[in-house]
Structures are given as structure tokens and as C-alpha cells.
N, C-alpha and C positions, 0 to 999 in steps of 0.2 A: 397465935402463929409462932412457929419457931424461928430462930434467927436465920437458919439455912433456907427456910421457905421464903422469908421476906427478901433475902438476898437474891434468891432465884427469880422471884417475881420482879424485882428491880432490874435485874439483868435482862429478863424477857421484855419488859417495857422499853428499856433503852435500846435493845436490838430492834424491836418493832419500829420505834421512832427513827432510828438510823436508816433502816431499809426503806421506810416510807418516804423519807426525805430524798433518798437516792433514786427512787423509781422514776419520778418525772424527768430528771436529767438523763437517765439511761434511755427512756423512751424517746426523748428529743434527739439524742445522738443517733439512734437507729433510724428515725425518720429522715434525718439529715443525710445519712449515707444512702438511703433508698432513693431520695429525690435527686441527689447530686449525680448518681451513676445509673440513671434509668435506662436509656436506650443507647448509650455510648458504647463503642467497642471495648473500651477500658472497663466499663461496668459489667459487661457480659463476661469478660475475662476474669474479673474479680469474683463474680458469682461462681464460675466454673472452678476456680482455684479453691474457693471455700468448700464446694461440693467434694472435690477430690481429697482435701485435707480432712473432712469429716468422715469420708468413706474408708480411707486407708486403714485406720486402726481396727475397724470392724472387719475388714477383709483379712488382715494379718491374723487377728485373734481367732476369727472363724476358721481360717485355713489350718491354723495350729490345732484347734479343737477338733476339727474333722479328721486330721491326721492321727491324733491321739485316739480318737474313737475307733478309727479304722484299724490301728495297730492293736488295740485292746480286743476287738472282735476277732481278729485273725491270729491271735497269739497261739503259738504252737504249745501243745501239751495242756490245753484248756480242758478241764473235765467238768462234767455235770455233777450235781449233787447226787449222792447215793440215796435211794429210797430204802428206808429201814422198815421192815415188817415187825411191828411191835408184838403181835401175837406170837410170831415165830421166835422172836428174841426172848420172850418170857418162858417159853417151853424149854429152851436150851440152857437156861441159867441153872447153875447148881443150887441145891437147896441151901437156905440160910442156916448158919450154925447158931445154936442157942446159947 
């Protein structure tokens, strides 16, 4: 094994162990939030605020993308590609010089 490969493997193992150690704590925190704010009006408001915060970037980027697509499709002076008849183009070509 090369030194770069050994280093990469060591970094991968260390990252896997770090993530593995963090997952139980993260899952515990999510369960705590879910049980603490179950049917409380504050919990419903918290859920709706998260929904709006998650939906807003998609709405803004989607609207900008749709506007750009619309402007591209309606651009003035847009021309189609010209069809070239290769047989006709060959007949009109001057003879090659030797």
C-alpha cells in the first residue's frame, strides 16, 4: 500500500467512527423534541415554521428557474437551425484545384 492510500484509509476509518459515535446522540435529541412538543399548540407552530422554512428556498429558486425558462423560450429573434442539403451543397462546390 502506498502512503497516500494508508492515510486515506485511516481518515475514512476515523470519520466513520466519529459519525458512528454521534448518531445515537442525534437520534436521542430528535426523539426528545418530538415527544416534548407533541400535541401542544407551541409544537404545532414549531412544526409549521419548520415546514415554511424548508419550503421557501425551493419556492424562490423554482420561481427564478421558471422565469428564466419562460424568458428563454419567448426570446425575440430566436431562430431555428437551418437544414443543409448535403447533396445540393456538393453540386454547387467549385472543383478542387490540383
